[in-house]
C-alpha positions in Angstrom: -54.3 -27.0 -11.4 -53.8 -24.3 -14.0 -50.5 -22.5 -14.1 -49.8 -19.2 -15.8 -46.3 -18.8 -17.3 -43.7 -17.4 -14.9 -42.7 -15.0 -17.6 -46.2 -13.5 -17.7 -46.2 -12.9 -13.9 -42.8 -11.1 -13.8 -42.7 -7.4 -13.5 -41.8 -5.9 -16.9 -38.7 -4.2 -15.6 -37.3 -7.6 -14.4 -38.0 -9.4 -17.7 -34.9 -7.9 -19.4 -32.1 -6.9 -17.1 -30.6 -3.5 -17.8 -26.9 -2.9 -17.7 -25.8 -1.5 -14.4 -22.0 -1.9 -14.4 -19.0 -0.9 -16.5 -16.0 -3.3 -16.7 -12.7 -1.9 -17.6 -8.9 -2.1 -17.2 -6.3 0.4 -16.2 -2.7 -0.4 -17.2 0.4 0.8 -15.4 3.1 0.9 -18.2 6.5 0.8 -16.6 9.4 1.8 -18.9 12.9 0.3 -18.8 14.0 3.2 -16.5 11.2 2.6 -14.0 9.0 5.6 -15.1 5.3 5.3 -15.6 3.3 6.4 -18.6 0.4 8.8 -18.1 -1.7 10.7 -20.6 -2.9 14.2 -20.0 -6.6 14.8 -20.9 -7.7 18.2 -22.1 -9.0 19.2 -18.7 -5.5 18.8 -17.3 -6.0 15.6 -15.4 -3.8 12.6 -16.0 -4.8 9.0 -16.6 -3.3 5.6 -17.3 -3.9 3.8 -20.6 -7.0 1.6 -20.5 -10.7 1.4 -21.1 -13.7 -0.8 -21.4 -13.4 -4.6 -21.7 -15.2 -5.8 -24.8 -17.6 -8.8 -24.6 -15.6 -12.1 -24.7 -12.4 -10.3 -23.9 -10.1 -11.0 -20.9 -8.5 -8.3 -18.8 -5.1 -8.9 -20.3 -6.4 -8.9 -23.9 -8.3 -5.6 -23.2 -5.2 -4.0 -21.7 -3.1 -4.9 -24.7 -5.7 -3.7 -27.2 -6.4 -0.4 -25.3 -2.6 0.3 -25.0 -2.2 -0.1 -28.8 -5.3 1.9 -29.6 -4.4 4.8 -27.2 -0.6 5.0 -27.4 0.6 2.9 -30.4 2.7 0.9 -27.9 2.6 -2.9 -28.2 2.5 -5.6 -25.6 1.1 -9.2 -25.8 -1.6 -10.3 -23.4 1.1 -12.6 -21.8 3.1 -9.4 -20.9 0.2 -8.0 -18.8 -0.2 -9.0 -15.2 -3.5 -8.3 -13.3 -2.7 -7.0 -9.8 -6.3 -6.7 -8.4 -9.9 -6.2 -9.3 -11.5 -3.1 -7.9 -15.2 -2.4 -7.4 -16.4 1.2 -7.0 -20.1 2.2 -6.9 -19.8 5.8 -5.6 -21.1 7.3 -8.8 -24.3 5.3 -8.8 -23.0 3.0 -11.5 -20.9 0.0 -10.5 -17.4 0.2 -12.0 -15.3 -2.9 -12.0 -11.7 -2.2 -13.0 -8.8 -4.6 -13.3 -5.6 -3.0 -12.1 -2.9 -4.3 -14.4 0.8 -3.7 -15.0 3.3 -4.3 -17.8 7.1 -3.9 -18.1 7.4 -5.2 -21.7 5.6 -2.6 -23.8 7.5 -1.8 -27.0 7.5 1.3 -29.2 7.3 5.0 -28.6 4.1 6.5 -27.2 2.1 8.6 -29.6 -1.2 10.5 -29.3 -3.5 8.4 -31.4 -6.8 9.7 -29.9 -6.3 13.5 -29.8 -9.9 14.1 -28.9 -9.2 12.3 -25.6 -5.5 12.8 -24.8 -3.3 15.9 -25.4 0.0 14.2 -24.6 1.7 11.1 -23.1 4.5 11.6 -20.6 6.7 9.4 -18.5 6.9 10.1 -14.7 9.1 8.6 -12.0 6.8 7.1 -9.3 7.7 9.8 -6.9 6.7 12.5 -9.4 3.3 11.2 -10.5 1.0 14.2 -10.5 -1.9 14.3 -8.0 -4.4 15.6 -10.6 -5.4 12.1 -11.6 -8.7 10.6 -12.8 -10.1 8.5 -9.9 -9.9 5.1 -11.6 -6.2 5.7 -12.5 -5.4 6.8 -9.0 -7.0 3.6 -7.6 -5.0 1.4 -10.1 -1.7 3.2 -9.2 -2.4 2.6 -5.5 -2.9 -1.1 -6.2 0.4 -1.1 -7.9 2.3 1.0 -5.3 0.4 1.5 -2.0 3.5 3.3 -0.7 3.0 6.3 -3.0 1.4 8.6 -0.4 1.1 11.5 -2.8 -1.7 9.7 -4.7 -5.2 10.8 -3.9 -7.3 8.3 -1.9 -10.1 6.8 -4.0 -12.6 4.6 -2.2 -12.9 1.2 -3.8 -13.1 -2.4 -2.8 -9.9 -4.1 -3.9 -9.6 -7.8 -4.5 -5.9 -8.7 -5.0 -5.3 -11.5 -7.5 -3.0 -14.4 -6.7 0.2 -14.7 -8.7 0.0 -17.7 -11.1 1.7 -20.8 -9.9 5.0 -21.5 -11.5 4.8 -24.2 -14.1 6.6 -27.4 -13.3 
């Protein structure tokens, strides 16, 4: 029996998978007074600090790195807690976002990427603007589902379990 290599019989488009998802993290930064940090983009909408997860990076590490890059605030990965993982495919591209929160960020927020963000501002949870980017609205809902003023964003949310206390 002669066999031809399986690789030769595969369709060319299946030989090398093409990327079809974006993995990111959105970070709810809660100040000592309970207010939340949001950045205003140049189109007027507001967003949380966050961004893409680099290869080999965990959600907590990505959140800490993105926070420093975008705001000059500092937090260690141990100070970031992942609340849920959200999957959204409404745009034709699967977006997987970790919803994370920190209460231990240090420093004063600064605009470090002026081509993306016009300003950073603190908001009480009740005063969070409704003009939000969809991924930020979904992360904020994971953090505080009771905030009814937030726009509804369809996504599949997978809550994470809290780590077991160490003995």
